[in-house]
PDB file as gemmi writes it, atoms N, CA and C in Angstrom:
CRYST1    1.000    1.000    1.000  90.00  90.00  90.00 P 1                      
ATOM      1  N   MET A   1       6.099 -73.695-102.725  1.00  0.00           N  
ATOM      2  CA  MET A   1       5.104 -73.218-101.732  1.00  0.00           C  
ATOM      3  C   MET A   1       4.809 -71.854-102.029  1.00  0.00           C  
ATOM      4  N   THR A   2       3.614 -71.467-102.659  1.00  0.00           N  
ATOM      5  CA  THR A   2       3.259 -70.063-102.929  1.00  0.00           C  
ATOM      6  C   THR A   2       2.246 -69.487-102.000  1.00  0.00           C  
ATOM      7  N   GLN A   3       1.822 -70.150-101.022  1.00  0.00           N  
ATOM      8  CA  GLN A   3       0.849 -69.704-100.087  1.00  0.00           C  
ATOM      9  C   GLN A   3       1.461 -68.781 -99.041  1.00  0.00           C  
ATOM     10  N   HIS A   4       0.879 -67.644 -98.734  1.00  0.00           N  
ATOM     11  CA  HIS A   4       1.254 -66.791 -97.723  1.00  0.00           C  
ATOM     12  C   HIS A   4       0.047 -66.435 -96.888  1.00  0.00           C  
ATOM     13  N   PHE A   5       0.283 -66.387 -95.580  1.00  0.00           N  
ATOM     14  CA  PHE A   5      -0.835 -66.046 -94.686  1.00  0.00           C  
ATOM     15  C   PHE A   5      -0.687 -64.705 -94.043  1.00  0.00           C  
ATOM     16  N   THR A   6      -1.715 -64.320 -93.248  1.00  0.00           N  
ATOM     17  CA  THR A   6      -1.659 -62.981 -92.594  1.00  0.00           C  
ATOM     18  C   THR A   6      -0.846 -63.328 -91.284  1.00  0.00           C  
ATOM     19  N   ARG A   7      -0.412 -62.316 -90.599  1.00  0.00           N  
ATOM     20  CA  ARG A   7       0.382 -62.607 -89.406  1.00  0.00           C  
ATOM     21  C   ARG A   7      -0.478 -62.988 -88.286  1.00  0.00           C  
ATOM     22  N   SER A   8      -1.713 -62.940 -88.310  1.00  0.00           N  
ATOM     23  CA  SER A   8      -2.504 -63.378 -87.199  1.00  0.00           C  
ATOM     24  C   SER A   8      -3.040 -64.872 -87.327  1.00  0.00           C  
ATOM     25  N   THR A   9      -2.564 -65.483 -88.529  1.00  0.00           N  
ATOM     26  CA  THR A   9      -2.909 -66.898 -88.681  1.00  0.00           C  
ATOM     27  C   THR A   9      -2.022 -67.761 -87.787  1.00  0.00           C  
ATOM     28  N   VAL A  10      -2.645 -68.649 -87.123  1.00  0.00           N  
ATOM     29  CA  VAL A  10      -1.843 -69.493 -86.141  1.00  0.00           C  
ATOM     30  C   VAL A  10      -1.418 -70.967 -86.738  1.00  0.00           C  
ATOM     31  N   SER A  11      -2.424 -71.537 -87.368  1.00  0.00           N  
ATOM     32  CA  SER A  11      -2.215 -72.755 -88.043  1.00  0.00           C  
ATOM     33  C   SER A  11      -3.163 -72.946 -89.328  1.00  0.00           C  
ATOM     34  N   ALA A  12      -2.769 -73.977 -90.079  1.00  0.00           N  
ATOM     35  CA  ALA A  12      -3.452 -74.237 -91.298  1.00  0.00           C  
ATOM     36  C   ALA A  12      -3.248 -75.675 -91.632  1.00  0.00           C  
ATOM     37  N   GLU A  13      -4.277 -76.322 -92.336  1.00  0.00           N  
ATOM     38  CA  GLU A  13      -4.122 -77.723 -92.727  1.00  0.00           C  
ATOM     39  C   GLU A  13      -3.418 -77.856 -93.975  1.00  0.00           C  
ATOM     40  N   PHE A  14      -2.396 -78.804 -93.960  1.00  0.00           N  
ATOM     41  CA  PHE A  14      -1.591 -79.256 -95.134  1.00  0.00           C  
ATOM     42  C   PHE A  14      -1.413 -80.668 -94.990  1.00  0.00           C  
ATOM     43  N   TYR A  15      -0.933 -81.305 -96.190  1.00  0.00           N  
ATOM     44  CA  TYR A  15      -0.618 -82.669 -96.188  1.00  0.00           C  
ATOM     45  C   TYR A  15       0.857 -82.691 -95.727  1.00  0.00           C  
ATOM     46  N   CYS A  16       1.067 -83.639 -94.770  1.00  0.00           N  
ATOM     47  CA  CYS A  16       2.384 -83.818 -94.052  1.00  0.00           C  
ATOM     48  C   CYS A  16       3.026 -85.114 -94.664  1.00  0.00           C  
ATOM     49  N   SER A  17       4.108 -84.938 -95.398  1.00  0.00           N  
ATOM     50  CA  SER A  17       4.706 -86.226 -95.861  1.00  0.00           C  
ATOM     51  C   SER A  17       5.305 -87.160 -94.973  1.00  0.00           C  
ATOM     52  N   LYS A  18       5.639 -86.528 -93.642  1.00  0.00           N  
ATOM     53  CA  LYS A  18       6.153 -87.445 -92.686  1.00  0.00           C  
ATOM     54  C   LYS A  18       5.169 -88.194 -91.997  1.00  0.00           C  
ATOM     55  N   CYS A  19       3.889 -87.599 -91.765  1.00  0.00           N  
ATOM     56  CA  CYS A  19       2.804 -88.364 -91.122  1.00  0.00           C  
ATOM     57  C   CYS A  19       2.039 -89.131 -92.157  1.00  0.00           C  
ATOM     58  N   GLY A  20       2.022 -88.681 -93.361  1.00  0.00           N  
ATOM     59  CA  GLY A  20       1.275 -89.296 -94.481  1.00  0.00           C  
ATOM     60  C   GLY A  20      -0.153 -89.011 -94.492  1.00  0.00           C  
ATOM     61  N   LYS A  21      -0.547 -87.884 -93.894  1.00  0.00           N  
ATOM     62  CA  LYS A  21      -1.909 -87.453 -93.789  1.00  0.00           C  
ATOM     63  C   LYS A  21      -2.111 -85.985 -93.712  1.00  0.00           C  
ATOM     64  N   PRO A  22      -3.182 -85.434 -93.916  1.00  0.00           N  
ATOM     65  CA  PRO A  22      -3.415 -83.877 -93.720  1.00  0.00           C  
ATOM     66  C   PRO A  22      -3.387 -83.599 -92.247  1.00  0.00           C  
ATOM     67  N   THR A  23      -2.593 -82.689 -91.839  1.00  0.00           N  
ATOM     68  CA  THR A  23      -2.491 -82.346 -90.367  1.00  0.00           C  
ATOM     69  C   THR A  23      -2.331 -80.755 -90.304  1.00  0.00           C  
ATOM     70  N   GLN A  24      -2.510 -80.215 -89.175  1.00  0.00           N  
ATOM     71  CA  GLN A  24      -2.470 -78.792 -88.868  1.00  0.00           C  
ATOM     72  C   GLN A  24      -0.834 -78.534 -88.834  1.00  0.00           C  
ATOM     73  N   HIS A  25      -0.547 -77.374 -89.498  1.00  0.00           N  
ATOM     74  CA  HIS A  25       0.875 -77.034 -89.517  1.00  0.00           C  
ATOM     75  C   HIS A  25       0.905 -75.649 -88.833  1.00  0.00           C  
ATOM     76  N   ARG A  26       1.952 -75.265 -88.155  1.00  0.00           N  
ATOM     77  CA  ARG A  26       2.189 -74.026 -87.488  1.00  0.00           C  
ATOM     78  C   ARG A  26       2.400 -73.079 -88.639  1.00  0.00           C  
ATOM     79  N   ILE A  27       2.073 -71.826 -88.487  1.00  0.00           N  
ATOM     80  CA  ILE A  27       2.338 -70.680 -89.497  1.00  0.00           C  
ATOM     81  C   ILE A  27       3.367 -69.812 -88.816  1.00  0.00           C  
ATOM     82  N   ASP A  28       4.665 -69.831 -89.447  1.00  0.00           N  
ATOM     83  CA  ASP A  28       5.608 -69.022 -88.924  1.00  0.00           C  
ATOM     84  C   ASP A  28       5.707 -67.668 -89.648  1.00  0.00           C  
ATOM     85  N   GLY A  29       5.408 -66.664 -89.035  1.00  0.00           N  
ATOM     86  CA  GLY A  29       5.335 -65.375 -89.745  1.00  0.00           C  
ATOM     87  C   GLY A  29       4.244 -65.299 -90.813  1.00  0.00           C  
ATOM     88  N   VAL A  30       4.470 -65.472 -91.944  1.00  0.00           N  
ATOM     89  CA  VAL A  30       3.496 -65.665 -93.007  1.00  0.00           C  
ATOM     90  C   VAL A  30       3.688 -66.938 -93.873  1.00  0.00           C  
ATOM     91  N   LYS A  31       4.442 -67.759 -93.559  1.00  0.00           N  
ATOM     92  CA  LYS A  31       4.703 -69.145 -94.379  1.00  0.00           C  
ATOM     93  C   LYS A  31       4.489 -70.320 -93.399  1.00  0.00           C  
ATOM     94  N   LYS A  32       4.219 -71.408 -94.176  1.00  0.00           N  
ATOM     95  CA  LYS A  32       3.916 -72.583 -93.403  1.00  0.00           C  
ATOM     96  C   LYS A  32       5.199 -73.135 -92.743  1.00  0.00           C  
ATOM     97  N   GLY A  33       4.858 -73.612 -91.433  1.00  0.00           N  
ATOM     98  CA  GLY A  33       5.960 -74.080 -90.516  1.00  0.00           C  
ATOM     99  C   GLY A  33       5.729 -75.617 -90.426  1.00  0.00           C  
ATOM    100  N   PRO A  34       6.331 -76.270 -89.336  1.00  0.00           N  
ATOM    101  CA  PRO A  34       6.273 -77.648 -89.164  1.00  0.00           C  
ATOM    102  C   PRO A  34       4.889 -78.124 -88.866  1.00  0.00           C  
ATOM    103  N   CYS A  35       4.733 -79.409 -88.920  1.00  0.00           N  
ATOM    104  CA  CYS A  35       3.428 -80.188 -88.528  1.00  0.00           C  
ATOM    105  C   CYS A  35       3.485 -80.116 -87.090  1.00  0.00           C  
ATOM    106  N   LEU A  36       2.259 -79.864 -86.545  1.00  0.00           N  
ATOM    107  CA  LEU A  36       1.993 -79.779 -85.128  1.00  0.00           C  
ATOM    108  C   LEU A  36       2.164 -81.149 -84.532  1.00  0.00           C  
ATOM    109  N   GLU A  37       1.569 -82.211 -85.177  1.00  0.00           N  
ATOM    110  CA  GLU A  37       1.673 -83.568 -84.682  1.00  0.00           C  
ATOM    111  C   GLU A  37       3.067 -84.105 -84.545  1.00  0.00           C  
ATOM    112  N   CYS A  38       3.887 -83.722 -85.674  1.00  0.00           N  
ATOM    113  CA  CYS A  38       5.340 -84.194 -85.639  1.00  0.00           C  
ATOM    114  C   CYS A  38       5.996 -83.477 -84.438  1.00  0.00           C  
ATOM    115  N   MET A  39       5.729 -82.159 -84.350  1.00  0.00           N  
ATOM    116  CA  MET A  39       6.404 -81.455 -83.256  1.00  0.00           C  
ATOM    117  C   MET A  39       6.006 -82.047 -81.894  1.00  0.00           C  
ATOM    118  N   ALA A  40       4.797 -82.431 -81.669  1.00  0.00           N  
ATOM    119  CA  ALA A  40       4.521 -82.930 -80.405  1.00  0.00           C  
ATOM    120  C   ALA A  40       5.123 -84.294 -80.162  1.00  0.00           C  
ATOM    121  N   GLU A  41       5.287 -85.108 -81.160  1.00  0.00           N  
ATOM    122  CA  GLU A  41       5.858 -86.422 -81.044  1.00  0.00           C  
ATOM    123  C   GLU A  41       7.316 -86.268 -80.728  1.00  0.00           C  
ATOM    124  N   LEU A  42       8.082 -85.254 -81.401  1.00  0.00           N  
ATOM    125  CA  LEU A  42       9.395 -85.019 -81.061  1.00  0.00           C  
ATOM    126  C   LEU A  42       9.579 -84.558 -79.740  1.00  0.00           C  
ATOM    127  N   GLU A  43       8.714 -83.663 -79.235  1.00  0.00           N  
ATOM    128  CA  GLU A  43       8.773 -83.157 -77.898  1.00  0.00           C  
ATOM    129  C   GLU A  43       8.624 -84.256 -76.848  1.00  0.00           C  
ATOM    130  N   ARG A  44       7.705 -85.153 -77.098  1.00  0.00           N  
ATOM    131  CA  ARG A  44       7.356 -86.354 -76.270  1.00  0.00           C  
ATOM    132  C   ARG A  44       8.672 -87.261 -76.189  1.00  0.00           C  
ATOM    133  N   GLN A  45       9.279 -87.534 -77.313  1.00  0.00           N  
ATOM    134  CA  GLN A  45      10.520 -88.294 -77.354  1.00  0.00           C  
ATOM    135  C   GLN A  45      11.651 -87.789 -76.714  1.00  0.00           C  
ATOM    136  N   HIS A  46      11.629 -86.398 -76.752  1.00  0.00           N  
ATOM    137  CA  HIS A  46      12.783 -85.613 -76.063  1.00  0.00           C  
ATOM    138  C   HIS A  46      12.621 -85.602 -74.519  1.00  0.00           C  
ATOM    139  N   LYS A  47      11.345 -85.598 -74.082  1.00  0.00           N  
ATOM    140  CA  LYS A  47      11.034 -85.669 -72.644  1.00  0.00           C  
ATOM    141  C   LYS A  47      11.454 -87.115 -72.188  1.00  0.00           C  
ATOM    142  N   ILE A  48      11.141 -88.104 -72.809  1.00  0.00           N  
ATOM    143  CA  ILE A  48      11.422 -89.372 -72.442  1.00  0.00           C  
ATOM    144  C   ILE A  48      13.046 -89.577 -72.413  1.00  0.00           C  
ATOM    145  N   THR A  49      13.750 -89.032 -73.366  1.00  0.00           N  
ATOM    146  CA  THR A  49      15.138 -89.183 -73.468  1.00  0.00           C  
ATOM    147  C   THR A  49      15.851 -88.456 -72.258  1.00  0.00           C  
ATOM    148  N   GLU A  50      15.265 -87.264 -71.968  1.00  0.00           N  
ATOM    149  CA  GLU A  50      15.790 -86.446 -70.896  1.00  0.00           C  
ATOM    150  C   GLU A  50      15.466 -87.252 -69.499  1.00  0.00           C  
ATOM    151  N   ALA A  51      14.454 -87.873 -69.408  1.00  0.00           N  
ATOM    152  CA  ALA A  51      14.097 -88.646 -68.116  1.00  0.00           C  
ATOM    153  C   ALA A  51      14.959 -89.760 -68.058  1.00  0.00           C  
ATOM    154  N   ILE A  52      15.237 -90.487 -69.154  1.00  0.00           N  
ATOM    155  CA  ILE A  52      16.203 -91.634 -69.090  1.00  0.00           C  
ATOM    156  C   ILE A  52      17.633 -91.142 -68.729  1.00  0.00           C  
ATOM    157  N   GLN A  53      17.961 -90.096 -69.135  1.00  0.00           N  
ATOM    158  CA  GLN A  53      19.323 -89.569 -68.908  1.00  0.00           C  
ATOM    159  C   GLN A  53      19.449 -89.048 -67.497  1.00  0.00           C  
ATOM    160  N   ARG A  54      18.393 -88.442 -66.913  1.00  0.00           N  
ATOM    161  CA  ARG A  54      18.445 -88.044 -65.530  1.00  0.00           C  
ATOM    162  C   ARG A  54      18.393 -89.192 -64.708  1.00  0.00           C  
ATOM    163  N   ALA A  55      17.599 -90.367 -65.018  1.00  0.00           N  
ATOM    164  CA  ALA A  55      17.660 -91.606 -64.104  1.00  0.00           C  
ATOM    165  C   ALA A  55      18.984 -92.146 -64.111  1.00  0.00           C  
ATOM    166  N   ARG A  56      19.554 -92.298 -65.265  1.00  0.00           N  
ATOM    167  CA  ARG A  56      21.024 -92.870 -65.413  1.00  0.00           C  
ATOM    168  C   ARG A  56      21.946 -92.004 -64.498  1.00  0.00           C  
ATOM    169  N   GLN A  57      21.849 -90.813 -64.636  1.00  0.00           N  
ATOM    170  CA  GLN A  57      22.846 -89.900 -63.965  1.00  0.00           C  
ATOM    171  C   GLN A  57      22.607 -90.049 -62.391  1.00  0.00           C  
ATOM    172  N   LEU A  58      21.285 -90.127 -61.971  1.00  0.00           N  
ATOM    173  CA  LEU A  58      20.968 -90.275 -60.604  1.00  0.00           C  
ATOM    174  C   LEU A  58      21.485 -91.648 -60.084  1.00  0.00           C  
ATOM    175  N   GLU A  59      21.247 -92.592 -60.954  1.00  0.00           N  
ATOM    176  CA  GLU A  59      21.719 -93.949 -60.489  1.00  0.00           C  
ATOM    177  C   GLU A  59      23.262 -94.038 -60.394  1.00  0.00           C  
ATOM    178  N   ALA A  60      23.995 -93.393 -61.310  1.00  0.00           N  
ATOM    179  CA  ALA A  60      25.420 -93.364 -61.125  1.00  0.00           C  
ATOM    180  C   ALA A  60      26.013 -92.568 -60.079  1.00  0.00           C  
ATOM    181  N   THR A  61      25.106 -91.529 -59.754  1.00  0.00           N  
ATOM    182  CA  THR A  61      25.747 -90.876 -58.549  1.00  0.00           C  
ATOM    183  C   THR A  61      25.365 -91.480 -57.146  1.00  0.00           C  
ATOM    184  N   GLN A  62      24.231 -92.165 -57.216  1.00  0.00           N  
ATOM    185  CA  GLN A  62      23.945 -92.833 -55.979  1.00  0.00           C  
ATOM    186  C   GLN A  62      24.886 -93.990 -55.678  1.00  0.00           C  
ATOM    187  N   ILE A  63      25.259 -94.611 -56.641  1.00  0.00           N  
ATOM    188  CA  ILE A  63      26.184 -95.813 -56.535  1.00  0.00           C  
ATOM    189  C   ILE A  63      27.610 -95.327 -55.996  1.00  0.00           C  
ATOM    190  N   ASP A  64      27.969 -94.132 -56.496  1.00  0.00           N  
ATOM    191  CA  ASP A  64      29.177 -93.574 -56.216  1.00  0.00           C  
ATOM    192  C   ASP A  64      29.321 -92.918 -54.852  1.00  0.00           C  
ATOM    193  N   LEU A  65      28.169 -92.637 -54.152  1.00  0.00           N  
ATOM    194  CA  LEU A  65      28.022 -92.123 -52.867  1.00  0.00           C  
ATOM    195  C   LEU A  65      28.735 -92.963 -51.767  1.00  0.00           C  
ATOM    196  N   PHE A  66      28.295 -94.242 -51.814  1.00  0.00           N  
ATOM    197  CA  PHE A  66      28.908 -95.259 -50.812  1.00  0.00           C  
ATOM    198  C   PHE A  66      29.337 -96.406 -51.426  1.00  0.00           C  
ATOM    199  N   PRO A  67      30.617 -96.265 -52.095  1.00  0.00           N  
ATOM    200  CA  PRO A  67      31.209 -97.401 -52.727  1.00  0.00           C  
ATOM    201  C   PRO A  67      31.622 -98.661 -51.966  1.00  0.00           C  
ATOM    202  N   GLY A  68      31.880 -98.312 -50.670  1.00  0.00           N  
ATOM    203  CA  GLY A  68      32.295 -99.484 -49.755  1.00  0.00           C  
ATOM    204  C   GLY A  68      31.229-100.300 -49.265  1.00  0.00           C  
ATOM    205  N   ILE A  69      29.943 -99.824 -49.371  1.00  0.00           N  
ATOM    206  CA  ILE A  69      28.837-100.609 -48.809  1.00  0.00           C  
ATOM    207  C   ILE A  69      28.405-101.586 -49.822  1.00  0.00           C  
ATOM    208  N   LEU A  70      28.332-101.260 -51.079  1.00  0.00           N  
ATOM    209  CA  LEU A  70      27.902-102.208 -52.173  1.00  0.00           C  
ATOM    210  C   LEU A  70      28.947-103.208 -52.382  1.00  0.00           C  
TER     211      LEU A  70                                                      
END                                                                             
């Protein structure tokens, strides 16, 4: 990768091998960063995983609150 950008550049379009299509990529400093679509997907998956873990933790603590009743 030989392209460098000015510090005011926010994103630029490149081919993403993970997505398999041209997408916007973040510009970190003066070099190409990660694909914005891939980053959004990872963030979405991370939020879902966190919600599942919180639900499991809440479920486990609710059951343990009153063990004699159930």
